[in-house]
C-alpha positions as CSV (number, residue, x, y, z in Angstrom):
1,M,146.9,162.9,230.1
2,K,145.7,164.2,226.8
3,M,144.2,161.5,224.5
4,V,145.9,161.2,221.1
5,K,143.8,162.6,218.3
6,H,143.7,160.6,215.1
7,F,142.3,161.8,211.8
8,V,142.4,159.7,208.6
9,F,142.0,162.1,205.8
10,S,140.4,159.9,203.1
11,I,138.0,162.2,201.3
12,V,138.3,165.3,199.2
13,L,138.3,168.6,201.0
14,L,134.8,170.0,200.9
15,M,135.4,173.7,201.6
16,A,138.4,176.0,201.3
17,F,138.9,179.6,202.5
18,F,141.6,182.2,203.0
19,T,142.0,183.9,206.4
20,N,145.1,186.0,205.5
21,P,146.6,187.1,202.2
22,G,149.1,184.6,201.0
23,V,148.3,182.2,203.8
24,A,146.0,179.4,202.7
25,Q,144.1,177.5,205.3
26,T,141.4,174.9,204.8
27,S,138.3,174.1,206.9
28,N,136.4,170.9,206.3
29,S,132.7,170.9,207.4
30,Y,130.5,167.8,207.5
31,S,127.0,167.1,208.6
32,F,126.5,163.8,210.5
33,T,123.7,161.6,211.7
34,V,124.4,159.5,214.8
35,S,124.0,155.7,214.3
36,E,125.2,154.7,217.8
37,G,125.7,157.0,220.8
38,S,126.1,156.6,224.5
39,V,126.9,158.9,227.4
40,V,127.7,158.3,231.1
41,V,127.1,161.2,233.6
42,T,128.7,160.8,237.0
43,P,128.1,163.4,239.7
44,A,131.0,164.9,241.6
45,W,129.3,164.3,244.9
46,C,126.2,162.6,246.2
47,R,124.7,161.3,249.5
48,I,125.5,157.8,248.6
49,N,129.2,157.0,248.1
50,P,130.3,156.1,245.5
51,C,128.1,158.2,243.2
52,L,126.0,156.2,240.8
53,P,126.4,157.2,237.2
54,T,123.5,157.7,234.8
55,V,123.9,155.8,231.5
56,A,122.0,157.1,228.5
57,T,121.9,156.5,224.7
58,F,121.5,159.3,222.2
59,T,120.6,159.9,218.6
60,G,120.4,163.0,216.4
61,S,122.6,165.0,214.2
62,F,125.5,167.4,214.4
63,V,127.9,169.5,212.3
64,A,131.7,168.9,212.6
65,Q,134.5,171.1,211.4
66,I,137.9,169.4,211.2
67,S,141.2,171.1,210.5
68,A,143.2,170.2,207.4
69,A,146.0,169.1,209.7
70,G,143.7,166.7,211.4
71,D,144.7,167.9,214.9
72,H,141.5,169.7,215.9
73,I,137.7,169.1,215.7
74,L,134.8,171.4,216.5
75,F,131.1,170.9,216.9
76,P,129.5,174.2,216.0
77,S,126.0,172.8,216.3
78,S,124.4,169.6,217.5
79,S,120.8,168.4,218.0
80,L,120.9,165.3,220.1
81,V,118.1,163.5,222.0
82,S,119.2,161.3,225.0
83,T,117.3,158.5,226.6
84,P,116.9,159.0,229.6
85,D,117.2,162.8,229.1
86,V,120.5,163.9,230.5
87,G,120.6,167.2,228.5
88,F,123.7,166.1,226.6
89,Q,125.0,168.0,223.6
90,L,128.4,167.9,222.0
91,P,130.8,170.6,223.3
92,A,131.5,173.3,220.8
93,D,135.3,172.8,221.3
94,P,135.8,169.2,222.7
95,N,139.6,169.9,223.0
96,E,139.4,173.0,225.2
97,D,140.3,173.2,228.8
98,S,138.8,176.3,230.4
99,Y,137.7,177.6,233.9
100,G,138.7,174.3,235.4
101,V,136.7,172.2,233.0
102,V,138.8,169.5,231.2
103,R,137.6,168.5,227.7
104,D,139.3,165.9,225.4
105,I,138.4,163.7,222.5
106,A,139.9,161.0,220.3
107,F,138.4,160.2,216.9
108,T,138.9,158.6,213.6
109,F,137.3,159.5,210.3
110,E,137.3,156.9,207.5
111,G,135.1,157.0,204.5
112,D,131.8,158.5,205.6
113,A,132.0,157.3,209.2
114,I,133.4,159.1,212.3
115,K,134.1,157.3,215.6
116,A,134.7,159.3,218.7
117,K,135.2,159.0,222.4
118,G,135.5,162.1,224.6
119,I,135.1,163.5,228.1
120,V,134.0,166.7,229.8
121,D,135.2,166.7,233.4
122,S,134.0,169.6,235.6
123,R,134.4,167.8,238.9
124,A,136.9,170.4,240.1
125,F,133.9,172.7,240.5
126,D,131.4,170.1,241.7
127,G,130.2,169.5,238.2
128,P,129.8,166.0,236.7
129,L,132.1,163.8,234.7
130,V,130.6,163.3,231.3
131,E,132.0,160.4,229.2
132,Y,130.6,160.0,225.7
133,Q,131.2,157.9,222.6
134,F,129.5,157.7,219.3
135,V,129.5,156.4,215.7
136,A,128.1,158.7,213.1
137,R,127.9,158.9,209.3
138,T,127.8,161.8,207.0
139,A,124.4,163.0,206.0
140,R,123.5,162.5,202.4
141,S,124.0,165.6,200.3
142,Q,121.2,166.6,197.9
143,V,120.5,169.5,195.6
144,F,118.2,172.3,196.7
145,T,117.1,175.7,195.7
146,A,117.1,178.4,198.4
147,R,115.3,181.7,198.4
148,P,115.9,184.3,201.2
149,D,113.0,185.0,203.6
150,Y,112.1,188.7,203.5
151,R,109.2,188.5,206.0
152,K,109.5,190.9,208.9
153,C,109.3,189.3,212.3
154,A,111.6,188.3,215.1
155,A,114.6,186.1,214.2
156,P,115.1,183.2,214.1
157,L,111.4,182.7,213.0
158,C,112.0,185.0,210.0
159,G,115.0,186.2,208.1
160,G,116.4,182.8,207.1
161,Y,115.8,180.9,203.8
162,F,113.1,178.7,202.2
163,V,114.8,175.6,200.7
164,K,113.3,172.8,198.5
165,L,114.7,169.8,196.7
166,V,114.9,170.2,193.0
167,N,113.0,167.7,190.8
168,Q,110.9,166.7,193.8
169,K,107.4,167.7,194.9
170,L,108.1,167.5,198.6
171,T,111.0,168.1,200.9
172,Q,111.6,166.6,204.4
173,C,112.0,169.5,206.8
174,A,114.0,169.6,210.1
175,D,111.0,168.6,212.1
176,G,110.5,165.5,209.9
177,S,107.4,166.8,208.1
178,L,107.1,166.8,204.3
179,Q,106.5,170.2,202.8
180,E,106.7,171.9,199.4
181,E,109.5,173.9,200.8
182,C,111.2,174.1,204.3
183,Y,112.1,177.1,206.3
184,V,115.7,177.1,207.8
185,A,117.0,179.7,210.1
186,S,120.4,180.0,208.4
187,V,122.6,178.6,205.6
188,V,126.1,177.7,206.8
189,Y,128.7,177.7,204.0
190,G,132.4,177.5,204.9
191,D,133.1,179.1,208.3
192,G,129.8,180.8,208.8
193,P,126.4,181.9,207.4
194,I,126.4,182.5,203.7
195,N,126.8,186.1,202.8
196,A,123.5,186.9,201.2
197,G,124.3,190.6,201.0
198,A,127.2,189.9,198.6
199,I,125.0,187.9,196.2
200,S,122.5,189.4,193.7
201,F,119.0,188.5,194.7
202,A,117.3,190.5,192.0
203,N,113.8,189.4,191.7
204,R,114.6,186.9,194.5
205,T,116.2,184.4,192.2
206,P,117.0,181.3,194.3
207,L,120.4,180.0,194.9
208,L,121.3,176.4,194.2
209,L,122.7,174.6,197.2
210,I,124.3,171.1,197.7
211,G,124.0,169.9,201.2
212,A,121.6,168.8,203.9
213,I,119.0,170.2,206.3
214,L,119.9,169.6,209.9
215,P,117.6,170.1,212.9
216,K,118.6,172.7,215.5
217,A,116.7,173.2,218.7
218,D,115.9,176.8,219.7
219,T,114.8,177.5,223.3
220,T,112.0,179.8,222.2
221,A,111.1,178.7,218.7
222,G,111.4,174.9,219.0
223,V,113.1,172.8,216.3
224,L,114.3,175.0,213.4
225,G,116.4,173.8,210.5
226,V,119.9,174.9,209.6
227,F,121.2,174.1,206.1
228,L,124.8,173.0,205.9
229,A,126.0,173.7,202.4
230,K,128.8,171.7,200.8
231,D,128.6,173.8,197.7
232,A,126.7,176.9,196.7
233,Y,125.8,178.5,193.3
234,R,124.2,181.7,192.1
235,S,121.9,181.9,189.1
236,A,123.3,183.3,185.9
237,T,120.1,185.3,185.1
238,Q,117.0,186.6,186.8
239,N,114.8,184.1,185.0
240,T,112.6,181.7,187.0
241,A,114.0,178.2,186.4
242,V,111.8,176.2,184.1
243,G,112.2,172.5,183.2
244,S,114.2,169.9,185.0
245,F,117.4,170.4,187.0
246,Y,120.5,168.7,185.7
247,G,124.2,168.3,186.4
248,V,126.4,168.1,183.3
249,T,130.0,166.9,183.1
250,N,132.4,166.5,180.2
251,N,133.1,162.8,179.7
252,G,136.2,163.4,177.6
253,I,134.9,161.8,174.4
254,M,136.3,163.6,171.3
255,C,135.0,163.2,167.7
256,I,135.8,164.3,164.2
257,T,132.1,164.7,163.3
258,T,128.8,165.7,164.8
259,P,126.9,164.9,166.8
260,C,129.6,164.0,169.4
261,F,128.2,162.8,172.7
262,S,130.9,164.3,174.9
263,Y,128.7,165.2,177.9
264,D,127.0,163.2,180.6
265,E,123.8,164.6,182.0
266,E,122.5,163.6,185.4
267,L,118.9,164.3,186.5
268,L,119.5,165.8,190.0
269,N,118.2,164.0,193.1
270,S,117.6,160.9,191.1
271,T,119.3,157.5,190.9
272,N,121.4,156.6,187.9
273,R,119.4,158.8,185.5
274,I,122.3,159.5,183.0
275,T,121.8,160.8,179.5
276,K,124.4,161.3,176.9
277,L,124.5,164.8,175.4
278,S,126.1,166.1,172.3
279,D,125.6,169.8,173.0
280,V,124.9,172.3,175.8
281,N,123.2,175.5,174.7
282,L,123.5,178.3,177.3
283,E,122.8,181.2,174.9
284,M,119.0,180.8,175.1
285,S,119.1,181.6,178.8
286,G,120.0,185.3,178.1
287,A,123.0,185.2,180.4
288,S,125.9,187.5,179.8
289,P,128.8,186.4,177.5
290,D,131.1,186.4,180.5
291,D,128.9,184.1,182.5
292,I,128.4,181.8,179.5
293,A,132.2,181.7,179.0
294,W,132.7,180.9,182.7
295,A,130.2,178.0,182.5
296,H,131.9,176.5,179.4
297,Q,135.3,176.9,181.2
298,L,133.9,174.9,184.2
299,L,132.9,172.1,181.8
300,A,136.3,172.2,180.1
301,N,138.1,171.9,183.4
302,G,136.0,168.8,184.5
303,A,133.8,170.6,186.9
304,P,130.0,170.0,186.9
305,L,127.7,172.6,185.4
306,Y,124.2,172.8,187.0
307,A,121.4,174.0,184.8
308,A,117.6,173.9,184.4
309,G,116.0,173.3,181.0
310,K,114.9,170.7,178.6
311,N,116.6,168.3,176.3
312,Q,116.1,168.7,172.5
313,K,116.9,166.4,169.6
314,Y,118.5,167.9,166.5
315,Q,119.9,166.8,163.2
316,G,123.7,166.6,163.2
317,F,126.1,165.9,160.3
318,A,126.3,162.2,161.1
319,G,123.0,161.6,162.9
320,I,120.6,162.7,165.5
321,G,122.1,164.6,168.4
322,V,120.7,165.6,171.9
323,R,121.3,169.0,173.4
324,L,120.4,170.6,176.7
325,V,118.7,173.9,176.1
326,A,119.4,175.7,179.4
327,Q,116.8,178.3,180.5
328,Q,118.9,178.9,183.7
329,F,122.3,177.8,184.9
330,Y,124.3,178.3,188.0
331,L,127.9,179.5,188.9
332,P,129.9,178.8,192.0
333,I,130.0,181.1,195.0
334,K,133.0,181.2,197.3
335,P,132.5,179.9,200.8
336,T,132.3,182.2,203.8
337,A,135.8,183.0,205.1
338,A,136.8,183.1,208.8
339,E,136.9,186.6,210.3
340,K,140.4,187.9,210.8
């Protein structure tokens, strides 16, 4: 009997895409870190009857994609370590029955935690019965720059991206080491790898990504990172970003004089570093009028604007104001859509 699948949709959709003209579908991708995990592997046959199961615990991380309707979950990648080692990884499609193998899962997703219990039963072909359960939480999203890797060597060791945390000297890589920047084999955004070919990389200007680095084991290259992007942005100019990286939002304050502190500025990858701004200057970046207008429209609509630059005090009509002089700013990129 199929187990009932439960999904409590309690957070904002992270990624949206269109697979057919006029038909909107949504895919929600999340990166998770396992806090509790166990698996029981029972052979289909053995010399001693009944067969004794092997019980193991597991830790690690995985990516989950959950349909908007909440009736389907996929695990496109997982990097789990079991003790003792039973070679367990999450099935790519834990709902699929194929070639005599029965797979099923029941899960809930509330807040930032997912709880799941599933089976993979291949005893019809003398394979084992695998019963697993886990509790996992979404990995913390941070802000990174990402530049494409143009080195020429065999993939996946080359051809990915170098990513680094903004406003930080060191970044924790997939293997746990701290480096000035980390190599990842791919950037997943939406339903697949980000389409670097459709983005201007003139002078190799980095992207701005919001997401997390996840480990992914490769049989030949060892542990390589994969970056799961919640949001992605292109730079507005070819300038090298100078200064600190900020996220700016419109706080809704309206005034009849200047300066009017109508913006909140957050220092990215920091804790509660909020500054009140009275002006955002994008013209000094040298960006096109269209891109500057787009950025101001984002602010007007309540979306965050990400920029690199410096704060500057100035004399307003009714006092001293603070403006962000942006040397570089970033505009949103659409997520990768599923192939038709």
